[in-house]
All heavy atoms as TSV, in Angstrom:
chain	resi	resn	atom	element	x	y	z
A	1	MET	N	N	109.218	80.255	109.052
A	1	MET	CA	C	107.951	79.568	109.172
A	1	MET	C	C	107.406	79.791	110.579
A	1	MET	O	O	108.146	79.807	111.538
A	1	MET	CB	C	108.143	78.073	108.925
A	1	MET	CG	C	106.840	77.316	108.956
A	1	MET	SD	S	107.008	75.671	108.282
A	1	MET	CE	C	106.749	74.708	109.732
A	2	GLN	N	N	106.100	79.958	110.657
A	2	GLN	CA	C	105.447	80.163	111.943
A	2	GLN	C	C	104.358	79.123	112.116
A	2	GLN	O	O	103.669	78.766	111.165
A	2	GLN	CB	C	104.811	81.543	111.997
A	2	GLN	CG	C	105.790	82.666	111.897
A	2	GLN	CD	C	105.081	84.013	111.906
A	2	GLN	OE1	O	103.883	84.110	112.125
A	2	GLN	NE2	N	105.830	85.062	111.666
A	3	LEU	N	N	104.215	78.654	113.314
A	3	LEU	CA	C	103.143	77.715	113.639
A	3	LEU	C	C	102.186	78.425	114.580
A	3	LEU	O	O	102.589	78.945	115.619
A	3	LEU	CB	C	103.713	76.461	114.304
A	3	LEU	CG	C	102.709	75.405	114.741
A	3	LEU	CD1	C	101.973	74.850	113.526
A	3	LEU	CD2	C	103.409	74.284	115.480
A	4	ARG	N	N	100.929	78.482	114.198
A	4	ARG	CA	C	99.908	79.144	115.011
A	4	ARG	C	C	98.765	78.177	115.260
A	4	ARG	O	O	98.432	77.366	114.400
A	4	ARG	CB	C	99.334	80.363	114.289
A	4	ARG	CG	C	100.356	81.342	113.809
A	4	ARG	CD	C	100.756	82.263	114.893
A	4	ARG	NE	N	101.818	83.128	114.364
A	4	ARG	CZ	C	102.110	84.276	114.854
A	4	ARG	NH1	N	101.443	84.743	115.867
A	4	ARG	NH2	N	103.077	84.986	114.344
A	5	GLU	N	N	98.156	78.277	116.405
A	5	GLU	CA	C	96.991	77.450	116.726
A	5	GLU	C	C	95.742	78.312	116.633
A	5	GLU	O	O	95.712	79.441	117.105
A	5	GLU	CB	C	97.130	76.889	118.141
A	5	GLU	CG	C	96.049	75.903	118.486
A	5	GLU	CD	C	96.285	75.230	119.828
A	5	GLU	OE1	O	97.436	75.134	120.256
A	5	GLU	OE2	O	95.293	74.811	120.446
A	6	ALA	N	N	94.713	77.766	116.002
A	6	ALA	CA	C	93.449	78.483	115.871
A	6	ALA	C	C	92.359	77.711	116.597
A	6	ALA	O	O	92.409	76.486	116.700
A	6	ALA	CB	C	93.086	78.635	114.391
A	7	ALA	N	N	91.369	78.444	117.080
A	7	ALA	CA	C	90.280	77.826	117.836
A	7	ALA	C	C	89.403	76.942	116.948
A	7	ALA	O	O	88.915	75.901	117.380
A	7	ALA	CB	C	89.431	78.894	118.513
A	8	ASP	N	N	89.203	77.377	115.695
A	8	ASP	CA	C	88.364	76.622	114.760
A	8	ASP	C	C	88.684	77.102	113.345
A	8	ASP	O	O	89.567	77.944	113.145
A	8	ASP	CB	C	86.878	76.789	115.086
A	8	ASP	CG	C	86.428	78.243	115.144
A	8	ASP	OD1	O	87.029	79.103	114.455
A	8	ASP	OD2	O	85.470	78.532	115.878
A	9	GLN	N	N	87.974	76.586	112.355
A	9	GLN	CA	C	88.261	76.949	110.973
A	9	GLN	C	C	88.000	78.419	110.684
A	9	GLN	O	O	88.718	79.042	109.898
A	9	GLN	CB	C	87.458	76.070	110.019
A	9	GLN	CG	C	87.968	74.659	109.967
A	9	GLN	CD	C	87.260	73.833	108.915
A	9	GLN	OE1	O	86.208	74.214	108.402
A	9	GLN	NE2	N	87.834	72.698	108.590
A	10	GLN	N	N	86.984	78.995	111.299
A	10	GLN	CA	C	86.710	80.416	111.092
A	10	GLN	C	C	87.836	81.265	111.656
A	10	GLN	O	O	88.289	82.217	111.015
A	10	GLN	CB	C	85.374	80.822	111.721
A	10	GLN	CG	C	84.995	82.263	111.432
A	10	GLN	CD	C	84.782	82.515	109.966
A	10	GLN	OE1	O	83.928	81.884	109.357
A	10	GLN	NE2	N	85.531	83.424	109.377
A	11	ASP	N	N	88.294	80.927	112.847
A	11	ASP	CA	C	89.411	81.648	113.456
A	11	ASP	C	C	90.657	81.527	112.579
A	11	ASP	O	O	91.376	82.497	112.375
A	11	ASP	CB	C	89.671	81.107	114.861
A	11	ASP	CG	C	90.778	81.847	115.585
A	11	ASP	OD1	O	90.837	83.090	115.478
A	11	ASP	OD2	O	91.586	81.174	116.269
A	12	GLU	N	N	90.893	80.354	112.039
A	12	GLU	CA	C	92.037	80.139	111.153
A	12	GLU	C	C	91.929	81.025	109.911
A	12	GLU	O	O	92.887	81.698	109.526
A	12	GLU	CB	C	92.110	78.673	110.759
A	12	GLU	CG	C	93.275	78.341	109.852
A	12	GLU	CD	C	93.311	76.874	109.499
A	12	GLU	OE1	O	92.245	76.266	109.252
A	12	GLU	OE2	O	94.428	76.329	109.461
A	13	ALA	N	N	90.767	81.045	109.276
A	13	ALA	CA	C	90.566	81.876	108.088
A	13	ALA	C	C	90.756	83.350	108.411
A	13	ALA	O	O	91.399	84.089	107.644
A	13	ALA	CB	C	89.172	81.628	107.507
A	14	ASP	N	N	90.230	83.786	109.537
A	14	ASP	CA	C	90.376	85.186	109.941
A	14	ASP	C	C	91.845	85.541	110.168
A	14	ASP	O	O	92.304	86.612	109.768
A	14	ASP	CB	C	89.569	85.471	111.208
A	14	ASP	CG	C	88.077	85.411	110.983
A	14	ASP	OD1	O	87.627	85.509	109.817
A	14	ASP	OD2	O	87.339	85.242	111.982
A	15	ARG	N	N	92.586	84.652	110.810
A	15	ARG	CA	C	94.016	84.900	111.066
A	15	ARG	C	C	94.799	84.983	109.762
A	15	ARG	O	O	95.664	85.845	109.602
A	15	ARG	CB	C	94.602	83.804	111.948
A	15	ARG	CG	C	94.153	83.875	113.384
A	15	ARG	CD	C	94.608	82.621	114.132
A	15	ARG	NE	N	94.192	82.644	115.503
A	15	ARG	CZ	C	95.031	82.787	116.530
A	15	ARG	NH1	N	96.313	82.921	116.316
A	15	ARG	NH2	N	94.565	82.795	117.752
A	16	VAL	N	N	94.509	84.079	108.835
A	16	VAL	CA	C	95.187	84.090	107.543
A	16	VAL	C	C	94.863	85.381	106.794
A	16	VAL	O	O	95.748	86.028	106.234
A	16	VAL	CB	C	94.807	82.848	106.704
A	16	VAL	CG1	C	95.305	82.981	105.272
A	16	VAL	CG2	C	95.368	81.579	107.343
A	17	ALA	N	N	93.610	85.776	106.802
A	17	ALA	CA	C	93.204	87.001	106.111
A	17	ALA	C	C	93.898	88.228	106.700
A	17	ALA	O	O	94.349	89.110	105.955
A	17	ALA	CB	C	91.686	87.155	106.180
A	18	ARG	N	N	93.998	88.275	108.014
A	18	ARG	CA	C	94.699	89.410	108.643
A	18	ARG	C	C	96.183	89.399	108.277
A	18	ARG	O	O	96.781	90.451	108.048
A	18	ARG	CB	C	94.506	89.394	110.154
A	18	ARG	CG	C	93.109	89.822	110.581
A	18	ARG	CD	C	93.008	90.078	112.078
A	18	ARG	NE	N	93.387	88.941	112.889
A	18	ARG	CZ	C	92.554	88.001	113.313
A	18	ARG	NH1	N	91.265	88.051	113.002
A	18	ARG	NH2	N	92.988	87.008	114.066
A	19	ALA	N	N	96.782	88.219	108.194
A	19	ALA	CA	C	98.202	88.113	107.822
A	19	ALA	C	C	98.411	88.573	106.381
A	19	ALA	O	O	99.385	89.280	106.079
A	19	ALA	CB	C	98.690	86.673	108.004
A	20	VAL	N	N	97.495	88.201	105.497
A	20	VAL	CA	C	97.587	88.638	104.109
A	20	VAL	C	C	97.427	90.152	104.035
A	20	VAL	O	O	98.187	90.839	103.348
A	20	VAL	CB	C	96.540	87.922	103.226
A	20	VAL	CG1	C	96.477	88.561	101.840
A	20	VAL	CG2	C	96.844	86.438	103.128
A	21	ARG	N	N	96.460	90.692	104.749
A	21	ARG	CA	C	96.249	92.135	104.778
A	21	ARG	C	C	97.512	92.843	105.277
A	21	ARG	O	O	97.918	93.875	104.747
A	21	ARG	CB	C	95.038	92.462	105.659
A	21	ARG	CG	C	94.747	93.930	105.942
A	21	ARG	CD	C	94.899	94.941	104.888
A	21	ARG	NE	N	93.922	95.064	103.840
A	21	ARG	CZ	C	94.257	95.429	102.594
A	21	ARG	NH1	N	95.502	95.635	102.254
A	21	ARG	NH2	N	93.367	95.603	101.664
A	22	ALA	N	N	98.177	92.289	106.281
A	22	ALA	CA	C	99.411	92.886	106.810
A	22	ALA	C	C	100.524	92.853	105.760
A	22	ALA	O	O	101.277	93.829	105.625
A	22	ALA	CB	C	99.848	92.153	108.079
A	23	LEU	N	N	100.646	91.753	105.038
A	23	LEU	CA	C	101.660	91.662	103.981
A	23	LEU	C	C	101.429	92.726	102.917
A	23	LEU	O	O	102.353	93.425	102.501
A	23	LEU	CB	C	101.622	90.282	103.319
A	23	LEU	CG	C	102.231	89.125	104.082
A	23	LEU	CD1	C	101.904	87.805	103.387
A	23	LEU	CD2	C	103.740	89.304	104.189
A	24	VAL	N	N	100.189	92.837	102.473
A	24	VAL	CA	C	99.846	93.815	101.443
A	24	VAL	C	C	100.061	95.232	101.981
A	24	VAL	O	O	100.598	96.096	101.288
A	24	VAL	CB	C	98.401	93.598	100.944
A	24	VAL	CG1	C	97.951	94.730	100.035
A	24	VAL	CG2	C	98.287	92.254	100.228
A	25	GLY	N	N	99.690	95.447	103.224
A	25	GLY	CA	C	99.880	96.756	103.839
A	25	GLY	C	C	101.348	97.133	103.990
A	25	GLY	O	O	101.696	98.310	103.990
A	26	ALA	N	N	102.206	96.112	104.076
A	26	ALA	CA	C	103.641	96.358	104.216
A	26	ALA	C	C	104.334	96.489	102.865
A	26	ALA	O	O	105.553	96.640	102.803
A	26	ALA	CB	C	104.277	95.231	105.024
A	27	GLY	N	N	103.548	96.401	101.775
A	27	GLY	CA	C	104.136	96.633	100.465
A	27	GLY	C	C	104.228	95.435	99.543
A	27	GLY	O	O	104.644	95.570	98.401
A	28	THR	N	N	103.858	94.251	100.011
A	28	THR	CA	C	103.858	93.083	99.138
A	28	THR	C	C	102.734	93.233	98.119
A	28	THR	O	O	101.606	93.561	98.484
A	28	THR	CB	C	103.645	91.785	99.945
A	28	THR	OG1	O	104.681	91.675	100.922
A	28	THR	CG2	C	103.656	90.563	99.050
A	29	ALA	N	N	103.060	92.999	96.860
A	29	ALA	CA	C	102.037	93.100	95.813
A	29	ALA	C	C	101.002	91.995	96.008
A	29	ALA	O	O	101.360	90.848	96.316
A	29	ALA	CB	C	102.673	92.973	94.432
A	30	GLU	N	N	99.745	92.344	95.851
A	30	GLU	CA	C	98.670	91.352	96.018
A	30	GLU	C	C	98.888	90.142	95.128
A	30	GLU	O	O	98.627	89.012	95.520
A	30	GLU	CB	C	97.316	91.991	95.727
A	30	GLU	CG	C	96.923	93.024	96.751
A	30	GLU	CD	C	95.764	93.892	96.315
A	30	GLU	OE1	O	95.373	93.837	95.119
A	30	GLU	OE2	O	95.263	94.645	97.161
A	31	ARG	N	N	99.401	90.358	93.917
A	31	ARG	CA	C	99.621	89.253	92.982
A	31	ARG	C	C	100.732	88.301	93.449
A	31	ARG	O	O	100.870	87.211	92.921
A	31	ARG	CB	C	99.941	89.795	91.593
A	31	ARG	CG	C	101.280	90.495	91.519
A	31	ARG	CD	C	101.599	90.989	90.101
A	31	ARG	NE	N	102.863	91.675	90.093
A	31	ARG	CZ	C	103.041	92.949	90.396
A	31	ARG	NH1	N	102.001	93.683	90.726
A	31	ARG	NH2	N	104.231	93.493	90.368
A	32	ASP	N	N	101.520	88.728	94.428
A	32	ASP	CA	C	102.614	87.904	94.942
A	32	ASP	C	C	102.230	87.094	96.176
A	32	ASP	O	O	103.083	86.449	96.786
A	32	ASP	CB	C	103.830	88.778	95.265
A	32	ASP	CG	C	104.468	89.363	94.021
A	32	ASP	OD1	O	104.305	88.762	92.937
A	32	ASP	OD2	O	105.123	90.416	94.124
A	33	VAL	N	N	100.964	87.130	96.553
A	33	VAL	CA	C	100.498	86.408	97.737
A	33	VAL	C	C	99.619	85.240	97.298
A	33	VAL	O	O	98.715	85.406	96.485
A	33	VAL	CB	C	99.698	87.321	98.683
A	33	VAL	CG1	C	99.196	86.544	99.897
A	33	VAL	CG2	C	100.547	88.505	99.124
A	34	ALA	N	N	99.905	84.059	97.831
A	34	ALA	CA	C	99.081	82.876	97.555
A	34	ALA	C	C	98.794	82.181	98.878
A	34	ALA	O	O	99.631	82.161	99.779
A	34	ALA	CB	C	99.802	81.917	96.617
A	35	VAL	N	N	97.593	81.636	98.978
A	35	VAL	CA	C	97.214	80.889	100.181
A	35	VAL	C	C	96.740	79.514	99.733
A	35	VAL	O	O	95.862	79.401	98.881
A	35	VAL	CB	C	96.089	81.606	100.965
A	35	VAL	CG1	C	95.681	80.778	102.171
A	35	VAL	CG2	C	96.535	82.995	101.383
A	36	LEU	N	N	97.326	78.486	100.284
A	36	LEU	CA	C	96.904	77.119	100.004
A	36	LEU	C	C	96.055	76.626	101.164
A	36	LEU	O	O	96.339	76.940	102.324
A	36	LEU	CB	C	98.120	76.211	99.831
A	36	LEU	CG	C	99.126	76.630	98.765
A	36	LEU	CD1	C	100.319	75.677	98.753
A	36	LEU	CD2	C	98.474	76.711	97.412
A	37	THR	N	N	95.038	75.852	100.857
A	37	THR	CA	C	94.196	75.284	101.910
A	37	THR	C	C	94.342	73.770	101.922
A	37	THR	O	O	94.701	73.165	100.905
A	37	THR	CB	C	92.714	75.647	101.708
A	37	THR	OG1	O	92.270	75.124	100.448
A	37	THR	CG2	C	92.504	77.157	101.743
A	38	ARG	N	N	94.066	73.178	103.070
A	38	ARG	CA	C	94.142	71.716	103.187
A	38	ARG	C	C	93.012	71.042	102.425
A	38	ARG	O	O	93.198	69.981	101.852
A	38	ARG	CB	C	94.094	71.300	104.661
A	38	ARG	CG	C	95.331	71.682	105.448
A	38	ARG	CD	C	95.268	71.169	106.884
A	38	ARG	NE	N	94.083	71.598	107.603
A	38	ARG	CZ	C	93.925	72.786	108.168
A	38	ARG	NH1	N	94.879	73.687	108.101
A	38	ARG	NH2	N	92.819	73.085	108.815
A	39	THR	N	N	91.841	71.666	102.454
A	39	THR	CA	C	90.678	71.078	101.784
A	39	THR	C	C	89.929	72.162	101.021
A	39	THR	O	O	90.022	73.354	101.346
A	39	THR	CB	C	89.694	70.443	102.798
A	39	THR	OG1	O	89.118	71.477	103.594
A	39	THR	CG2	C	90.378	69.420	103.685
A	40	ARG	N	N	89.194	71.750	100.029
A	40	ARG	CA	C	88.391	72.683	99.237
A	40	ARG	C	C	87.314	73.336	100.105
A	40	ARG	O	O	86.906	74.468	99.868
A	40	ARG	CB	C	87.757	71.941	98.066
A	40	ARG	CG	C	86.948	72.857	97.190
A	40	ARG	CD	C	86.621	72.230	95.873
A	40	ARG	NE	N	87.865	72.162	95.118
A	40	ARG	CZ	C	88.202	71.168	94.310
A	40	ARG	NH1	N	87.402	70.169	94.128
A	40	ARG	NH2	N	89.348	71.181	93.670
A	41	ALA	N	N	86.849	72.632	101.118
A	41	ALA	CA	C	85.802	73.164	101.988
A	41	ALA	C	C	86.246	74.441	102.706
A	41	ALA	O	O	85.411	75.258	103.086
A	41	ALA	CB	C	85.388	72.107	103.011
A	42	GLN	N	N	87.527	74.636	102.874
A	42	GLN	CA	C	88.035	75.818	103.566
A	42	GLN	C	C	88.059	77.065	102.687
A	42	GLN	O	O	88.168	78.174	103.187
A	42	GLN	CB	C	89.435	75.549	104.090
A	42	GLN	CG	C	89.475	74.501	105.172
A	42	GLN	CD	C	90.895	74.177	105.553
A	42	GLN	OE1	O	91.684	73.771	104.721
A	42	GLN	NE2	N	91.213	74.385	106.817
A	43	VAL	N	N	87.956	76.888	101.378
A	43	VAL	CA	C	88.074	78.020	100.461
A	43	VAL	C	C	87.000	79.074	100.729
A	43	VAL	O	O	87.291	80.268	100.774
A	43	VAL	CB	C	88.047	77.546	98.990
A	43	VAL	CG1	C	88.005	78.734	98.034
A	43	VAL	CG2	C	89.248	76.666	98.700
A	44	GLY	N	N	85.752	78.649	100.913
A	44	GLY	CA	C	84.668	79.603	101.143
A	44	GLY	C	C	84.899	80.467	102.369
A	44	GLY	O	O	84.716	81.697	102.327
A	45	LEU	N	N	85.309	79.851	103.459
A	45	LEU	CA	C	85.590	80.611	104.683
A	45	LEU	C	C	86.719	81.610	104.454
A	45	LEU	O	O	86.643	82.762	104.882
A	45	LEU	CB	C	85.993	79.667	105.825
A	45	LEU	CG	C	84.903	78.826	106.452
A	45	LEU	CD1	C	85.513	77.823	107.435
A	45	LEU	CD2	C	83.902	79.713	107.171
A	46	LEU	N	N	87.746	81.162	103.767
A	46	LEU	CA	C	88.891	82.029	103.522
A	46	LEU	C	C	88.530	83.192	102.601
A	46	LEU	O	O	88.916	84.333	102.857
A	46	LEU	CB	C	90.049	81.224	102.936
A	46	LEU	CG	C	91.345	81.982	102.735
A	46	LEU	CD1	C	91.840	82.597	104.037
A	46	LEU	CD2	C	92.384	81.070	102.138
A	47	VAL	N	N	87.766	82.915	101.558
A	47	VAL	CA	C	87.348	83.983	100.642
A	47	VAL	C	C	86.535	85.037	101.392
A	47	VAL	O	O	86.746	86.243	101.220
A	47	VAL	CB	C	86.560	83.402	99.449
A	47	VAL	CG1	C	85.851	84.497	98.676
A	47	VAL	CG2	C	87.487	82.615	98.539
A	48	ARG	N	N	85.616	84.600	102.239
A	48	ARG	CA	C	84.815	85.564	103.022
A	48	ARG	C	C	85.698	86.369	103.977
A	48	ARG	O	O	85.520	87.581	104.130
A	48	ARG	CB	C	83.709	84.848	103.781
A	48	ARG	CG	C	82.525	84.492	102.891
A	48	ARG	CD	C	81.333	84.014	103.677
A	48	ARG	NE	N	81.564	82.760	104.380
A	48	ARG	CZ	C	81.459	81.552	103.838
A	48	ARG	NH1	N	81.143	81.430	102.566
A	48	ARG	NH2	N	81.677	80.471	104.549
A	49	ALA	N	N	86.634	85.705	104.624
A	49	ALA	CA	C	87.522	86.403	105.561
A	49	ALA	C	C	88.400	87.416	104.824
A	49	ALA	O	O	88.604	88.534	105.314
A	49	ALA	CB	C	88.388	85.393	106.321
A	50	LEU	N	N	88.900	87.056	103.651
A	50	LEU	CA	C	89.700	87.996	102.862
A	50	LEU	C	C	88.833	89.168	102.396
A	50	LEU	O	O	89.280	90.319	102.430
A	50	LEU	CB	C	90.326	87.280	101.666
A	50	LEU	CG	C	91.465	86.325	102.022
A	50	LEU	CD1	C	91.770	85.398	100.857
A	50	LEU	CD2	C	92.705	87.083	102.465
A	51	HIS	N	N	87.619	88.880	101.995
A	51	HIS	CA	C	86.695	89.944	101.601
A	51	HIS	C	C	86.464	90.912	102.766
A	51	HIS	O	O	86.472	92.132	102.581
A	51	HIS	CB	C	85.368	89.350	101.129
A	51	HIS	CG	C	84.351	90.369	100.768
A	51	HIS	ND1	N	84.423	91.127	99.621
A	51	HIS	CD2	C	83.243	90.784	101.423
A	51	HIS	CE1	C	83.406	91.958	99.585
A	51	HIS	NE2	N	82.664	91.768	100.662
A	52	ASP	N	N	86.284	90.366	103.964
A	52	ASP	CA	C	86.082	91.203	105.151
A	52	ASP	C	C	87.290	92.101	105.419
A	52	ASP	O	O	87.136	93.195	105.955
A	52	ASP	CB	C	85.807	90.341	106.384
A	52	ASP	CG	C	84.448	89.665	106.339
A	52	ASP	OD1	O	83.600	90.044	105.493
A	52	ASP	OD2	O	84.238	88.732	107.155
A	53	GLN	N	N	88.484	91.639	105.037
A	53	GLN	CA	C	89.708	92.419	105.207
A	53	GLN	C	C	89.991	93.302	103.993
A	53	GLN	O	O	91.045	93.914	103.901
A	53	GLN	CB	C	90.902	91.481	105.455
A	53	GLN	CG	C	90.884	90.791	106.791
A	53	GLN	CD	C	91.064	91.761	107.934
A	53	GLN	OE1	O	91.859	92.699	107.870
A	53	GLN	NE2	N	90.321	91.550	109.001
A	54	GLN	N	N	89.038	93.320	103.055
A	54	GLN	CA	C	89.136	94.131	101.830
A	54	GLN	C	C	90.351	93.748	100.982
A	54	GLN	O	O	91.024	94.597	100.410
A	54	GLN	CB	C	89.135	95.615	102.163
A	54	GLN	CG	C	87.864	96.031	102.873
A	54	GLN	CD	C	87.867	97.471	103.311
A	54	GLN	OE1	O	88.896	98.113	103.393
A	54	GLN	NE2	N	86.686	97.980	103.595
A	55	VAL	N	N	90.623	92.441	100.925
A	55	VAL	CA	C	91.693	91.908	100.095
A	55	VAL	C	C	91.045	91.268	98.861
A	55	VAL	O	O	90.215	90.377	99.003
A	55	VAL	CB	C	92.523	90.841	100.861
A	55	VAL	CG1	C	93.575	90.228	99.954
A	55	VAL	CG2	C	93.162	91.453	102.101
A	56	PRO	N	N	91.421	91.712	97.648
A	56	PRO	CA	C	90.868	91.103	96.445
A	56	PRO	C	C	91.246	89.626	96.366
A	56	PRO	O	O	92.333	89.235	96.767
A	56	PRO	CB	C	91.529	91.878	95.297
A	56	PRO	CG	C	92.065	93.113	95.915
A	56	PRO	CD	C	92.343	92.797	97.352
A	57	VAL	N	N	90.327	88.827	95.844
A	57	VAL	CA	C	90.533	87.376	95.821
A	57	VAL	C	C	90.278	86.820	94.419
A	57	VAL	O	O	89.310	87.207	93.769
A	57	VAL	CB	C	89.568	86.675	96.809
A	57	VAL	CG1	C	89.722	85.173	96.752
A	57	VAL	CG2	C	89.781	87.182	98.209
A	58	ALA	N	N	91.137	85.913	94.016
A	58	ALA	CA	C	90.908	85.097	92.822
A	58	ALA	C	C	91.062	83.662	93.304
A	58	ALA	O	O	92.169	83.169	93.497
A	58	ALA	CB	C	91.919	85.421	91.733
A	59	ALA	N	N	89.942	83.000	93.576
A	59	ALA	CA	C	89.980	81.652	94.142
A	59	ALA	C	C	89.857	80.627	93.031
A	59	ALA	O	O	88.841	80.562	92.345
A	59	ALA	CB	C	88.854	81.464	95.160
A	60	GLY	N	N	90.877	79.835	92.861
A	60	GLY	CA	C	90.845	78.762	91.878
A	60	GLY	C	C	90.394	77.473	92.526
A	60	GLY	O	O	90.540	77.275	93.732
A	61	GLY	N	N	89.822	76.599	91.743
A	61	GLY	CA	C	89.432	75.291	92.252
A	61	GLY	C	C	88.262	75.314	93.202
A	61	GLY	O	O	88.095	74.404	93.998
A	62	ALA	N	N	87.443	76.347	93.144
A	62	ALA	CA	C	86.338	76.452	94.092
A	62	ALA	C	C	85.054	75.790	93.588
A	62	ALA	O	O	84.043	75.822	94.264
A	62	ALA	CB	C	86.062	77.922	94.406
A	63	THR	N	N	85.094	75.179	92.414
A	63	THR	CA	C	83.904	74.530	91.873
A	63	THR	C	C	83.624	73.235	92.621
A	63	THR	O	O	84.522	72.420	92.818
A	63	THR	CB	C	84.100	74.210	90.375
A	63	THR	OG1	O	84.437	75.411	89.701
A	63	THR	CG2	C	82.849	73.617	89.769
A	64	ALA	N	N	82.390	73.063	93.038
A	64	ALA	CA	C	82.017	71.841	93.754
A	64	ALA	C	C	82.253	70.622	92.860
A	64	ALA	O	O	82.118	70.694	91.634
A	64	ALA	CB	C	80.554	71.910	94.181
A	65	PHE	N	N	82.582	69.509	93.457
A	65	PHE	CA	C	82.934	68.297	92.722
A	65	PHE	C	C	81.885	67.922	91.689
A	65	PHE	O	O	82.193	67.697	90.520
A	65	PHE	CB	C	83.158	67.143	93.707
A	65	PHE	CG	C	83.544	65.864	93.035
A	65	PHE	CD1	C	84.829	65.690	92.538
A	65	PHE	CD2	C	82.629	64.842	92.880
A	65	PHE	CE1	C	85.194	64.513	91.909
A	65	PHE	CE2	C	82.978	63.658	92.252
A	65	PHE	CZ	C	84.266	63.497	91.762
A	66	TYR	N	N	80.620	67.844	92.088
A	66	TYR	CA	C	79.569	67.391	91.169
A	66	TYR	C	C	79.161	68.469	90.170
A	66	TYR	O	O	78.392	68.201	89.263
A	66	TYR	CB	C	78.353	66.901	91.949
A	66	TYR	CG	C	78.628	65.577	92.633
A	66	TYR	CD1	C	78.753	65.489	94.008
A	66	TYR	CD2	C	78.806	64.415	91.877
A	66	TYR	CE1	C	79.022	64.274	94.621
A	66	TYR	CE2	C	79.081	63.212	92.489
A	66	TYR	CZ	C	79.196	63.138	93.852
A	66	TYR	OH	O	79.476	61.947	94.452
A	67	GLU	N	N	79.660	69.685	90.321
A	67	GLU	CA	C	79.363	70.747	89.370
A	67	GLU	C	C	80.433	70.861	88.284
A	67	GLU	O	O	80.288	71.638	87.340
A	67	GLU	CB	C	79.218	72.082	90.097
A	67	GLU	CG	C	78.011	72.126	91.005
A	67	GLU	CD	C	77.941	73.420	91.804
A	67	GLU	OE1	O	78.705	74.355	91.514
A	67	GLU	OE2	O	77.119	73.477	92.735
A	68	ARG	N	N	81.489	70.073	88.371
A	68	ARG	CA	C	82.547	70.095	87.367
A	68	ARG	C	C	82.070	69.442	86.083
A	68	ARG	O	O	81.384	68.415	86.127
A	68	ARG	CB	C	83.781	69.360	87.874
A	68	ARG	CG	C	84.416	69.994	89.070
A	68	ARG	CD	C	85.653	69.235	89.431
A	68	ARG	NE	N	86.057	69.569	90.771
A	68	ARG	CZ	C	87.005	68.941	91.434
A	68	ARG	NH1	N	87.636	67.919	90.876
A	68	ARG	NH2	N	87.331	69.309	92.647
A	69	PRO	N	N	82.436	70.005	84.932
A	69	PRO	CA	C	81.991	69.443	83.665
A	69	PRO	C	C	82.422	67.983	83.465
A	69	PRO	O	O	81.678	67.178	82.900
A	69	PRO	CB	C	82.654	70.339	82.607
A	69	PRO	CG	C	83.078	71.552	83.329
A	69	PRO	CD	C	83.222	71.202	84.769
A	70	GLU	N	N	83.613	67.632	83.931
A	70	GLU	CA	C	84.111	66.273	83.707
A	70	GLU	C	C	83.379	65.226	84.535
A	70	GLU	O	O	83.462	64.032	84.262
A	70	GLU	CB	C	85.624	66.179	83.945
A	70	GLU	CG	C	86.071	66.416	85.382
A	70	GLU	CD	C	86.357	67.881	85.720
A	70	GLU	OE1	O	85.895	68.792	84.994
A	70	GLU	OE2	O	87.038	68.107	86.726
A	71	VAL	N	N	82.661	65.660	85.577
A	71	VAL	CA	C	81.904	64.717	86.407
A	71	VAL	C	C	80.500	64.648	85.866
A	71	VAL	O	O	79.828	63.739	85.700
A	71	VAL	CB	C	81.895	65.155	87.879
A	71	VAL	CG1	C	81.045	64.230	88.726
A	71	VAL	CG2	C	83.300	65.249	88.418
């Protein structure tokens, strides 16, 4: 386990995306990588950062609360 400090949420997303890109570049299958976020609000930043690193993304749970059918 590694503990890293980020300047802000964008920096955190960028660091995570680069780490994922490094894992995939080292041979880890993309389907074997998962990233959990503390809040749903972070998903958008992370998806954009992964896109910038050319990492394919399947983001679950990204539907806004009031846009969910059950609400």
